[in-house]
TORPA-440893 format. One record per residue: residue number from 1; residue in one letter; y negated, z, x of N, C-alpha, C, O, CB in turn. Coordinates in Angstrom, 1 decimal. Glycine has a CB too. Layout:
NODE/vose/marvex/ny/nz/nx/cay/caz/cax/cy/cz/cx/oy/oz/ox/cby/cbz/cbx
NODE/NUM/a/Y/Z/X/Y/Z/X/Y/Z/X/Y/Z/X/Y/Z/X
...
END
This chain:
NODE/vose/marvex/ny/nz/nx/cay/caz/cax/cy/cz/cx/oy/oz/ox/cby/cbz/cbx
NODE/1/m/-118.5/-6.2/99.4/-117.1/-5.7/99.1/-117.2/-4.9/97.8/-118.1/-4.1/97.6/-116.5/-4.9/100.2
NODE/2/k/-116.2/-5.1/96.9/-116.2/-4.4/95.7/-116.0/-2.9/95.9/-115.4/-2.5/96.9/-115.1/-4.9/94.7
NODE/3/r/-116.5/-2.1/95.1/-116.4/-0.6/95.2/-114.9/-0.2/95.2/-114.6/0.7/96.0/-117.2/0.1/94.1
NODE/4/s/-114.1/-0.7/94.3/-112.7/-0.3/94.2/-112.0/-0.7/95.5/-111.1/0.1/96.0/-112.0/-1.0/93.0
NODE/5/i/-112.3/-1.8/96.1/-111.6/-2.2/97.4/-112.1/-1.2/98.5/-111.3/-0.8/99.4/-112.0/-3.7/97.8
NODE/6/s/-113.4/-0.9/98.5/-113.9/0.0/99.5/-113.2/1.4/99.4/-112.9/2.0/100.5/-115.4/0.2/99.4
NODE/7/l/-113.0/1.9/98.2/-112.4/3.2/98.0/-110.9/3.1/98.5/-110.4/4.0/99.1/-112.4/3.6/96.6
NODE/8/l/-110.2/2.0/98.2/-108.9/1.8/98.6/-108.8/1.8/100.1/-107.9/2.4/100.7/-108.3/0.5/98.0
NODE/9/v/-109.7/1.0/100.8/-109.7/1.0/102.3/-110.0/2.3/102.8/-109.3/2.8/103.8/-110.7/-0.1/102.8
NODE/10/l/-110.9/3.1/102.3/-111.2/4.4/102.7/-110.0/5.4/102.6/-109.8/6.1/103.5/-112.4/5.0/101.9
NODE/11/a/-109.3/5.3/101.5/-108.2/6.1/101.3/-107.1/5.8/102.3/-106.4/6.7/102.8/-107.6/5.9/99.8
NODE/12/m/-106.8/4.5/102.5/-105.8/4.1/103.5/-106.2/4.5/104.9/-105.3/5.0/105.6/-105.6/2.6/103.5
NODE/13/v/-107.4/4.4/105.3/-107.9/4.8/106.6/-107.8/6.3/106.8/-107.3/6.8/107.8/-109.3/4.3/106.9
NODE/14/s/-108.2/7.0/105.7/-108.1/8.5/105.7/-106.6/9.0/105.9/-106.3/9.8/106.7/-108.7/9.1/104.5
NODE/15/c/-105.7/8.4/105.1/-104.3/8.7/105.2/-103.8/8.4/106.6/-103.0/9.2/107.2/-103.5/7.9/104.2
NODE/16/g/-104.2/7.3/107.2/-103.7/6.9/108.5/-104.2/7.9/109.6/-103.4/8.2/110.5/-104.2/5.5/108.9
NODE/17/v/-105.5/8.3/109.5/-106.0/9.3/110.4/-105.3/10.6/110.3/-104.9/11.2/111.3/-107.5/9.5/110.2
NODE/18/i/-105.1/11.1/109.1/-104.4/12.3/108.9/-102.9/12.2/109.4/-102.5/13.1/110.1/-104.3/12.7/107.3
NODE/19/l/-102.2/11.2/109.0/-100.8/11.0/109.5/-100.7/10.9/111.0/-99.7/11.2/111.6/-100.2/9.8/108.8
NODE/20/n/-101.8/10.4/111.6/-101.8/10.3/113.1/-101.9/11.6/113.8/-101.5/11.8/114.9/-103.0/9.4/113.5
NODE/21/h/-102.5/12.6/113.1/-102.7/14.0/113.7/-101.7/15.0/113.2/-101.5/16.1/113.8/-104.1/14.4/113.4
NODE/22/l/-101.1/14.8/112.0/-100.2/15.8/111.4/-98.8/15.2/111.2/-98.6/14.0/111.0/-100.8/16.2/110.0
NODE/23/s/-97.9/16.1/111.4/-96.5/15.8/111.1/-95.7/17.1/110.8/-96.2/18.2/111.1/-95.8/15.0/112.3
NODE/24/i/-94.6/16.9/110.3/-93.7/18.0/110.0/-92.4/17.8/110.8/-91.9/16.7/110.8/-93.4/18.1/108.4
NODE/25/t/-92.0/18.9/111.4/-90.7/18.8/112.1/-89.8/19.9/111.7/-90.2/21.0/111.3/-91.0/18.9/113.7
NODE/26/q/-88.5/19.6/111.8/-87.4/20.6/111.4/-86.9/21.1/112.7/-86.6/20.4/113.7/-86.3/19.9/110.6
NODE/27/a/-86.8/22.5/112.8/-86.2/23.2/113.9/-85.1/24.0/113.4/-84.9/24.1/112.2/-87.3/24.0/114.7
NODE/28/e/-84.4/24.6/114.3/-83.2/25.4/114.0/-83.6/26.5/113.0/-82.8/26.8/112.1/-82.6/26.0/115.2
NODE/29/q/-84.7/27.2/113.1/-85.1/28.3/112.3/-85.9/27.9/111.1/-86.3/28.7/110.3/-85.9/29.3/113.1
NODE/30/g/-86.3/26.6/110.9/-87.0/26.2/109.8/-88.0/25.0/110.1/-87.7/24.2/111.0/-87.9/27.4/109.3
NODE/31/t/-89.0/24.9/109.2/-89.9/23.8/109.3/-91.2/24.2/109.9/-91.7/25.3/109.7/-90.2/23.3/107.9
NODE/32/l/-91.8/23.3/110.7/-93.1/23.6/111.4/-94.0/22.4/111.1/-93.6/21.3/111.0/-92.9/23.8/112.9
NODE/33/l/-95.3/22.8/111.0/-96.3/21.8/110.8/-96.8/21.5/112.3/-97.1/22.4/113.0/-97.5/22.2/109.9
NODE/34/v/-96.9/20.2/112.6/-97.4/19.9/114.0/-98.7/19.2/113.9/-98.9/18.2/113.2/-96.3/19.0/114.7
NODE/35/v/-99.7/19.8/114.5/-101.1/19.3/114.5/-101.4/18.9/115.9/-101.5/19.7/116.8/-102.1/20.3/113.9
NODE/36/d/-101.6/17.6/116.2/-101.9/17.0/117.5/-100.9/17.6/118.5/-101.3/17.9/119.7/-103.4/17.4/117.9
NODE/37/g/-99.7/17.6/118.2/-98.6/18.0/119.1/-98.4/19.5/119.2/-97.5/19.9/119.9/-99.0/17.5/120.5
NODE/38/k/-99.2/20.3/118.6/-99.0/21.8/118.6/-98.4/22.3/117.3/-98.9/22.0/116.2/-100.4/22.5/118.9
NODE/39/p/-97.2/23.0/117.4/-96.5/23.4/116.2/-97.2/24.7/115.6/-97.6/25.6/116.3/-95.1/23.7/116.5
NODE/40/f/-97.2/24.7/114.3/-97.7/25.9/113.5/-96.6/26.3/112.5/-96.1/25.4/111.8/-99.0/25.6/112.9
NODE/41/d/-96.4/27.6/112.3/-95.5/28.1/111.4/-96.3/28.5/110.1/-96.6/29.6/109.9/-94.7/29.4/111.9
NODE/42/v/-96.5/27.5/109.3/-97.3/27.7/108.1/-96.6/28.5/107.1/-97.2/29.4/106.4/-97.7/26.3/107.4
NODE/43/i/-95.3/28.3/106.9/-94.5/29.1/106.0/-94.5/30.6/106.5/-94.6/31.5/105.6/-93.0/28.6/105.9
NODE/44/g/-94.3/30.8/107.7/-94.3/32.2/108.3/-95.7/32.9/108.1/-95.8/34.0/107.7/-94.0/32.2/109.7
NODE/45/a/-96.8/32.1/108.3/-98.1/32.7/108.0/-98.3/33.0/106.6/-98.9/34.1/106.3/-99.2/31.6/108.5
NODE/46/w/-97.8/32.2/105.7/-97.9/32.5/104.3/-97.1/33.7/103.9/-97.5/34.6/103.2/-97.5/31.3/103.4
NODE/47/s/-95.9/33.8/104.4/-95.0/34.9/104.2/-95.6/36.2/104.7/-95.5/37.2/104.0/-93.6/34.7/104.9
NODE/48/d/-96.2/36.2/105.9/-96.8/37.3/106.4/-98.0/37.8/105.6/-98.1/39.0/105.3/-97.3/37.1/107.9
NODE/49/r/-98.8/36.9/105.1/-99.9/37.2/104.3/-99.5/37.8/102.9/-100.0/38.8/102.4/-100.8/36.0/104.0
NODE/50/w/-98.4/37.2/102.3/-97.9/37.7/101.1/-97.3/39.1/101.2/-97.5/39.9/100.4/-96.8/36.7/100.6
NODE/51/t/-96.6/39.3/102.3/-96.1/40.6/102.6/-97.2/41.7/102.7/-97.0/42.8/102.1/-95.2/40.6/103.9
NODE/52/r/-98.2/41.4/103.4/-99.4/42.3/103.5/-100.0/42.6/102.1/-100.4/43.7/101.9/-100.4/41.7/104.5
NODE/53/w/-100.1/41.6/101.3/-100.7/41.8/100.0/-99.9/42.6/99.0/-100.4/43.4/98.2/-101.0/40.4/99.3
NODE/54/t/-98.5/42.5/99.1/-97.7/43.1/98.2/-97.0/44.4/98.7/-96.3/45.1/97.9/-96.6/42.1/97.8
NODE/55/a/-97.1/44.7/99.9/-96.4/45.8/100.5/-96.9/47.1/100.0/-98.2/47.3/99.8/-96.4/45.8/102.0
NODE/56/r/-96.1/48.1/99.8/-96.5/49.4/99.4/-96.1/50.3/100.5/-94.9/50.6/100.8/-95.8/49.9/98.0
NODE/57/c/-97.1/50.8/101.2/-96.9/51.5/102.5/-97.2/53.0/102.5/-97.4/53.5/103.6/-97.8/50.8/103.6
NODE/58/d/-97.3/53.6/101.3/-97.7/55.0/101.3/-96.6/55.9/101.9/-97.0/57.0/102.3/-98.0/55.4/99.9
NODE/59/k/-95.4/55.4/102.0/-94.3/56.3/102.6/-94.1/56.0/104.1/-93.3/56.7/104.7/-93.0/56.1/101.8
NODE/60/v/-94.8/55.0/104.6/-94.6/54.6/106.0/-95.7/55.2/106.8/-96.9/55.1/106.4/-94.5/53.0/106.1
NODE/61/e/-95.3/55.7/108.0/-96.3/56.4/108.9/-96.2/55.8/110.3/-95.2/55.6/110.8/-96.0/57.9/108.9
NODE/62/r/-97.4/55.5/110.8/-97.5/55.1/112.2/-97.6/56.4/113.0/-98.5/57.1/112.8/-98.7/54.1/112.5
NODE/63/l/-96.6/56.6/113.9/-96.6/57.8/114.7/-97.4/57.8/115.9/-97.6/56.8/116.5/-95.1/58.1/115.0
NODE/64/t/-97.8/59.0/116.3/-98.5/59.2/117.6/-97.5/59.8/118.6/-96.5/60.3/118.2/-99.7/60.2/117.4
NODE/65/p/-97.9/59.8/119.9/-97.0/60.3/120.9/-96.6/61.8/120.8/-95.6/62.2/121.3/-97.6/60.1/122.3
NODE/66/e/-97.4/62.5/120.0/-97.1/64.0/119.8/-96.0/64.2/118.8/-95.4/65.3/118.7/-98.3/64.7/119.4
NODE/67/h/-95.7/63.2/118.0/-94.7/63.4/116.9/-93.3/63.5/117.5/-92.9/62.8/118.4/-94.8/62.2/115.9
NODE/68/t/-92.5/64.4/116.9/-91.1/64.6/117.4/-90.2/63.3/117.2/-89.4/63.1/118.1/-90.5/65.8/116.6
NODE/69/i/-90.4/62.6/116.2/-89.6/61.3/116.0/-90.0/60.3/117.1/-89.1/59.6/117.6/-89.9/60.7/114.6
NODE/70/y/-91.3/60.3/117.4/-91.7/59.4/118.5/-91.0/59.7/119.8/-90.5/58.9/120.5/-93.3/59.5/118.7
NODE/71/k/-91.0/61.0/120.1/-90.4/61.5/121.4/-88.9/61.2/121.4/-88.4/60.8/122.4/-90.7/63.0/121.6
NODE/72/a/-88.2/61.5/120.3/-86.8/61.3/120.2/-86.4/59.8/120.3/-85.5/59.5/120.9/-86.2/61.9/118.9
NODE/73/s/-87.2/59.0/119.7/-87.0/57.6/119.7/-87.1/57.0/121.2/-86.3/56.3/121.6/-88.0/56.8/118.8
NODE/74/l/-88.2/57.5/121.9/-88.3/57.0/123.3/-87.2/57.5/124.1/-86.7/56.7/125.0/-89.7/57.6/123.8
NODE/75/e/-86.7/58.7/124.0/-85.6/59.2/124.8/-84.4/58.4/124.5/-83.7/58.0/125.5/-85.3/60.7/124.4
NODE/76/n/-84.1/58.0/123.3/-83.0/57.1/123.0/-83.1/55.8/123.7/-82.1/55.3/124.2/-82.8/57.0/121.5
NODE/77/i/-84.3/55.2/123.6/-84.5/53.9/124.2/-84.3/53.9/125.7/-83.7/53.1/126.3/-85.8/53.3/123.8
NODE/78/k/-84.9/54.9/126.3/-84.8/55.1/127.8/-83.4/55.2/128.3/-83.0/54.7/129.3/-85.6/56.4/128.3
NODE/79/n/-82.6/55.8/127.5/-81.2/56.1/127.8/-80.2/54.9/127.4/-79.0/54.9/127.7/-80.7/57.3/127.3
NODE/80/y/-80.8/53.9/126.7/-79.9/52.9/126.1/-79.4/51.9/127.2/-78.2/51.6/127.1/-80.7/52.1/125.1
NODE/81/s/-80.2/51.4/128.1/-79.7/50.5/129.1/-80.5/50.7/130.4/-81.2/49.9/130.9/-79.9/49.1/128.7
NODE/82/p/-80.3/51.9/131.0/-80.9/52.2/132.3/-80.4/51.3/133.4/-79.2/50.9/133.2/-80.8/53.7/132.7
NODE/83/p/-81.1/51.1/134.4/-82.4/51.6/134.7/-83.5/50.8/134.1/-84.7/51.2/134.1/-82.6/51.7/136.2
NODE/84/a/-83.3/49.6/133.6/-84.3/48.7/133.1/-85.1/49.3/132.0/-86.3/49.1/131.8/-83.8/47.3/132.7
NODE/85/s/-84.4/50.0/131.1/-85.0/50.6/129.9/-85.9/51.9/130.3/-86.6/52.3/129.4/-84.0/51.0/128.9
NODE/86/e/-85.8/52.3/131.5/-86.6/53.5/131.8/-88.1/53.2/132.0/-88.9/54.1/131.8/-86.0/54.1/133.1
NODE/87/h/-88.4/52.0/132.4/-89.8/51.6/132.6/-90.3/50.8/131.4/-90.1/49.5/131.4/-89.9/50.7/133.9
NODE/88/m/-90.8/51.5/130.5/-91.3/50.8/129.2/-92.7/51.3/128.8/-93.1/52.3/129.3/-90.3/51.1/128.1
NODE/89/q/-93.3/50.5/128.0/-94.6/50.8/127.4/-94.4/50.7/125.9/-94.0/49.6/125.5/-95.7/49.9/128.0
NODE/90/v/-94.8/51.7/125.2/-94.7/51.7/123.8/-95.9/51.0/123.1/-97.0/51.4/123.5/-94.5/53.1/123.2
NODE/91/a/-95.7/50.0/122.3/-96.8/49.4/121.6/-97.0/50.1/120.2/-98.2/50.3/119.8/-96.5/47.9/121.3
NODE/92/s/-96.0/50.5/119.5/-96.1/51.2/118.3/-94.8/51.8/117.8/-93.7/51.4/118.2/-96.7/50.3/117.2
NODE/93/v/-94.9/52.9/117.0/-93.7/53.5/116.4/-94.1/53.8/115.0/-95.1/54.3/114.6/-93.3/54.9/117.2
NODE/94/w/-93.2/53.3/114.1/-93.4/53.4/112.6/-92.2/54.1/112.1/-91.0/53.9/112.6/-93.6/52.0/112.0
NODE/95/a/-92.4/55.0/111.1/-91.2/55.7/110.5/-91.3/55.9/109.0/-92.4/55.9/108.4/-91.1/57.1/111.2
NODE/96/q/-90.2/56.0/108.4/-90.0/56.4/107.0/-88.8/57.1/106.8/-87.7/56.6/107.1/-90.1/55.1/106.1
NODE/97/s/-88.8/58.4/106.4/-87.7/59.3/106.2/-86.8/59.3/107.5/-87.2/59.7/108.5/-86.9/58.9/105.0
NODE/98/d/-85.6/58.8/107.3/-84.6/58.8/108.4/-84.5/57.5/109.2/-83.5/57.2/109.8/-83.2/59.1/107.9
NODE/99/w/-85.6/56.7/109.2/-85.7/55.4/109.9/-86.9/55.3/110.8/-88.0/55.9/110.4/-85.6/54.3/108.9
NODE/100/a/-86.8/54.6/111.9/-87.9/54.4/112.8/-87.8/53.0/113.4/-86.7/52.5/113.6/-88.0/55.5/113.9
NODE/101/l/-89.0/52.4/113.6/-89.1/51.1/114.3/-90.0/51.3/115.5/-91.1/51.8/115.3/-89.6/49.9/113.3
NODE/102/v/-89.4/51.0/116.6/-90.2/51.2/117.9/-90.4/49.8/118.6/-89.4/49.1/118.8/-89.5/52.2/118.8
NODE/103/e/-91.6/49.5/118.8/-92.0/48.3/119.5/-92.3/48.6/121.0/-93.2/49.4/121.2/-93.2/47.5/118.8
NODE/104/v/-91.5/48.0/121.9/-91.7/48.4/123.3/-91.7/47.1/124.2/-91.2/46.0/123.8/-90.5/49.2/123.7
NODE/105/e/-92.4/47.3/125.3/-92.4/46.2/126.3/-91.8/46.9/127.6/-92.1/48.1/127.9/-93.8/45.7/126.6
NODE/106/f/-91.0/46.1/128.3/-90.4/46.6/129.5/-90.9/45.9/130.7/-91.5/44.8/130.6/-88.9/46.5/129.4
NODE/107/k/-90.7/46.5/131.9/-91.1/45.9/133.1/-90.2/44.7/133.4/-90.7/43.6/133.8/-91.0/46.9/134.3
NODE/108/d/-88.9/44.8/133.3/-87.9/43.8/133.6/-87.1/43.2/132.5/-86.2/42.4/132.7/-87.0/44.4/134.7
NODE/109/l/-87.4/43.6/131.3/-86.7/43.1/130.1/-87.7/42.5/129.1/-88.9/42.7/129.3/-85.9/44.3/129.3
NODE/110/l/-87.2/41.7/128.2/-88.1/41.1/127.2/-88.6/42.1/126.2/-88.0/43.2/126.1/-87.3/39.9/126.4
NODE/111/p/-89.7/41.9/125.6/-90.2/42.9/124.6/-89.2/43.0/123.5/-88.4/42.1/123.2/-91.6/42.4/124.0
NODE/112/a/-89.3/44.2/122.8/-88.2/44.4/121.8/-88.8/45.2/120.6/-89.8/46.0/120.8/-87.1/45.2/122.4
NODE/113/l/-88.1/45.1/119.5/-88.4/46.0/118.3/-87.0/46.6/118.1/-86.0/45.9/117.8/-88.9/45.2/117.1
NODE/114/v/-87.0/47.9/118.2/-85.7/48.7/118.1/-85.7/49.5/116.8/-86.7/50.2/116.5/-85.6/49.7/119.4
NODE/115/v/-84.6/49.4/116.1/-84.4/50.1/114.9/-83.6/51.3/115.2/-82.5/51.2/115.8/-83.7/49.2/113.8
NODE/116/l/-84.0/52.5/114.7/-83.3/53.7/114.9/-83.1/54.4/113.5/-83.9/54.2/112.6/-84.1/54.7/115.8
NODE/117/q/-82.0/55.1/113.4/-81.7/55.8/112.2/-81.2/57.2/112.5/-80.5/57.5/113.5/-80.5/55.1/111.4
NODE/118/r/-81.7/58.2/111.7/-81.3/59.6/111.9/-80.0/59.8/111.1/-80.0/59.7/109.9/-82.4/60.6/111.5
NODE/119/t/-79.0/60.2/111.8/-77.7/60.5/111.2/-77.3/61.9/111.7/-77.2/62.1/112.9/-76.6/59.4/111.5
NODE/120/q/-77.0/62.8/110.7/-76.6/64.1/111.0/-77.6/64.8/112.0/-77.1/65.5/113.0/-75.2/64.2/111.6
NODE/121/g/-78.8/64.6/111.8/-79.9/65.2/112.6/-80.2/64.5/114.0/-81.0/65.0/114.7/-79.5/66.6/112.9
NODE/122/q/-79.4/63.5/114.3/-79.6/62.8/115.6/-80.1/61.4/115.4/-79.6/60.7/114.5/-78.3/62.8/116.4
NODE/123/w/-81.1/61.0/116.2/-81.6/59.7/116.2/-80.7/58.7/117.0/-80.4/59.0/118.1/-83.0/59.6/116.7
NODE/124/q/-80.3/57.6/116.4/-79.5/56.7/117.1/-80.0/55.2/116.9/-80.5/54.9/115.8/-78.0/56.8/116.5
NODE/125/i/-79.9/54.5/117.9/-80.3/53.1/117.9/-79.2/52.3/117.2/-78.0/52.5/117.4/-80.5/52.5/119.4
NODE/126/l/-79.6/51.3/116.4/-78.7/50.4/115.7/-78.6/49.2/116.6/-79.5/48.3/116.5/-79.1/50.1/114.2
NODE/127/p/-77.6/49.1/117.5/-77.6/48.0/118.4/-77.6/46.6/117.8/-78.2/45.6/118.4/-76.3/48.1/119.2
NODE/128/k/-77.1/46.4/116.6/-77.1/45.1/116.0/-78.4/44.7/115.5/-78.7/43.6/115.1/-76.0/45.1/114.9
NODE/129/a/-79.4/45.7/115.4/-80.7/45.4/114.8/-81.8/45.5/115.8/-82.9/45.8/115.4/-80.9/46.4/113.6
NODE/130/i/-81.5/45.3/117.0/-82.6/45.2/118.0/-83.0/43.8/118.2/-82.3/42.9/118.5/-82.1/45.8/119.4
NODE/131/w/-84.3/43.6/118.0/-84.9/42.2/118.2/-85.4/42.3/119.6/-86.2/43.2/120.0/-86.0/41.9/117.2
NODE/132/s/-85.1/41.3/120.5/-85.6/41.2/121.8/-85.9/39.8/122.1/-85.0/38.9/121.9/-84.6/41.8/122.8
NODE/133/g/-87.1/39.5/122.6/-87.5/38.2/123.0/-88.8/37.8/122.3/-89.5/38.6/121.7/-86.4/37.2/122.5
NODE/134/y/-89.1/36.6/122.6/-90.4/36.0/122.0/-90.1/35.2/120.8/-88.9/34.9/120.5/-91.1/35.1/123.1
NODE/135/t/-91.1/35.0/120.0/-90.9/34.3/118.7/-91.6/32.9/118.6/-91.3/32.1/117.7/-91.3/35.1/117.6
NODE/136/a/-92.4/32.6/119.6/-93.2/31.4/119.5/-92.3/30.2/119.4/-91.3/30.1/120.0/-94.1/31.2/120.7
NODE/137/p/-92.7/29.2/118.6/-93.9/29.0/117.8/-93.9/29.7/116.5/-94.9/29.5/115.7/-94.2/27.6/117.7
NODE/138/w/-92.9/30.5/116.2/-92.8/31.1/114.8/-93.8/32.3/114.7/-94.0/33.0/115.7/-91.4/31.6/114.6
NODE/139/k/-94.3/32.5/113.6/-95.1/33.7/113.3/-94.2/34.9/113.5/-93.2/35.1/112.9/-95.8/33.7/111.9
NODE/140/a/-94.6/35.8/114.4/-93.8/36.9/114.9/-93.3/37.9/113.8/-92.1/38.1/113.6/-94.5/37.7/115.9
NODE/141/a/-94.2/38.4/113.0/-93.8/39.5/112.0/-92.8/39.0/111.0/-91.8/39.7/110.9/-95.1/39.9/111.3
NODE/142/p/-93.0/37.9/110.3/-91.9/37.5/109.3/-90.6/37.1/110.0/-89.5/37.4/109.5/-92.4/36.3/108.5
NODE/143/f/-90.7/36.6/111.2/-89.5/36.2/112.0/-88.7/37.4/112.3/-87.5/37.4/112.1/-89.9/35.4/113.2
NODE/144/v/-89.3/38.4/112.9/-88.7/39.7/113.3/-88.2/40.4/112.0/-87.1/41.0/112.0/-89.6/40.5/114.1
NODE/145/r/-89.0/40.5/111.0/-88.7/41.2/109.7/-87.4/40.6/109.2/-86.4/41.3/108.8/-89.8/41.1/108.7
NODE/146/h/-87.3/39.3/109.1/-86.1/38.6/108.6/-84.9/39.0/109.5/-83.8/39.3/108.9/-86.2/37.1/108.6
NODE/147/y/-85.0/39.0/110.8/-83.9/39.4/111.6/-83.4/40.8/111.4/-82.2/41.0/111.2/-84.3/39.2/113.1
NODE/148/i/-84.4/41.8/111.5/-83.9/43.2/111.4/-83.4/43.5/110.0/-82.5/44.3/109.9/-85.1/44.1/111.7
NODE/149/t/-83.9/42.9/108.9/-83.4/43.2/107.6/-82.0/42.5/107.4/-81.2/43.0/106.6/-84.4/42.8/106.5
NODE/150/t/-81.8/41.4/108.0/-80.5/40.8/108.0/-79.4/41.7/108.7/-78.3/41.8/108.2/-80.5/39.4/108.5
NODE/151/q/-79.8/42.2/109.9/-78.9/42.9/110.7/-78.7/44.4/110.2/-77.7/45.0/110.4/-79.4/43.0/112.1
NODE/152/a/-79.8/44.9/109.5/-79.7/46.3/109.0/-80.2/46.3/107.6/-81.3/46.7/107.3/-80.5/47.3/109.9
NODE/153/p/-79.4/45.8/106.6/-79.8/45.6/105.2/-80.2/47.0/104.6/-80.9/47.0/103.6/-78.8/44.9/104.4
NODE/154/e/-79.7/48.1/105.1/-79.9/49.4/104.6/-81.3/49.9/105.0/-81.8/51.0/104.5/-78.9/50.4/105.0
NODE/155/l/-82.0/49.3/105.9/-83.3/49.6/106.4/-84.3/49.6/105.1/-84.3/48.6/104.4/-83.9/48.7/107.5
NODE/156/p/-85.1/50.7/104.9/-86.0/50.6/103.8/-86.9/49.4/103.8/-87.5/49.2/104.8/-86.8/51.9/103.7
NODE/157/r/-87.0/48.8/102.7/-87.9/47.6/102.5/-89.3/47.9/102.9/-90.0/47.1/103.5/-87.7/47.0/101.1
NODE/158/e/-89.8/49.1/102.5/-91.2/49.5/102.7/-91.4/49.5/104.2/-92.5/49.0/104.7/-91.5/50.8/102.1
NODE/159/l/-90.5/50.0/105.0/-90.7/50.1/106.5/-90.7/48.8/107.1/-91.5/48.5/107.9/-89.5/51.0/107.1
NODE/160/s/-89.7/47.9/106.7/-89.7/46.6/107.3/-90.9/45.7/106.9/-91.4/44.9/107.6/-88.5/45.8/106.8
NODE/161/n/-91.5/46.0/105.7/-92.7/45.2/105.3/-94.0/45.8/105.8/-95.0/45.1/105.9/-92.7/45.2/103.8
NODE/162/c/-94.0/47.1/106.2/-95.3/47.7/106.5/-95.6/47.8/108.0/-96.7/48.1/108.4/-95.3/49.0/105.9
NODE/163/f/-94.6/47.7/108.8/-94.9/47.8/110.3/-95.7/46.6/110.7/-95.5/45.5/110.1/-93.6/47.9/111.1
NODE/164/e/-96.6/46.8/111.6/-97.4/45.7/112.2/-97.2/45.6/113.7/-97.4/46.6/114.4/-98.9/45.8/111.8
NODE/165/l/-96.8/44.4/114.1/-96.5/44.2/115.6/-97.8/44.4/116.3/-98.9/43.8/115.9/-95.9/42.9/115.8
NODE/166/q/-97.8/45.2/117.4/-99.0/45.5/118.1/-99.0/44.8/119.5/-100.1/44.6/120.1/-99.2/47.0/118.3
NODE/167/s/-97.9/44.6/120.0/-97.7/44.0/121.4/-98.3/42.7/121.5/-98.2/41.8/120.6/-96.2/44.0/121.8
NODE/168/k/-99.0/42.4/122.6/-99.6/41.1/122.9/-98.5/40.1/123.1/-98.7/38.9/122.9/-100.4/41.2/124.2
NODE/169/s/-97.3/40.5/123.4/-96.1/39.6/123.6/-95.8/38.9/122.3/-95.2/37.8/122.3/-94.9/40.3/124.1
NODE/170/f/-96.1/39.5/121.1/-95.8/38.9/119.8/-97.0/38.2/119.2/-96.9/37.7/118.0/-95.3/39.9/118.9
NODE/171/k/-98.1/38.1/119.8/-99.3/37.5/119.2/-99.5/36.1/119.7/-100.4/35.4/119.3/-100.6/38.3/119.6
END
């Protein structure tokens, strides 16, 4: 067999094998790469990596349980929808000036990322900017970032870009 024909056959077989294992599908929230039937959010993964490379996080702080903003945030969340919100586990709290993001898991509710803003010295939950639920098959961080920045456009970009989801529910 001539070399050019062999290369053509090899290229066709290679394309056939690849196309047999890979496909692209459109979903309501965007495009997914499907490998052997398992969906992957390639665009979300790239977006997450780009955000990590370009984010400026010097004004964003991950808070500890001793911090007053941490305590005030938890009190607000506990009182938001009792009794279900009373039984929670905090995965992380991130803050910048008058804004906080609290990642929580509940006993009887879906995991959530709650946006709080300090107004006139009081911390308040922004109900329209609460993300609650799972994100699979989408990459969690960019998916949630897009949601909260759409719902609370005044949220500082540094805070939305610098928080890192810690909960196993989002991994």
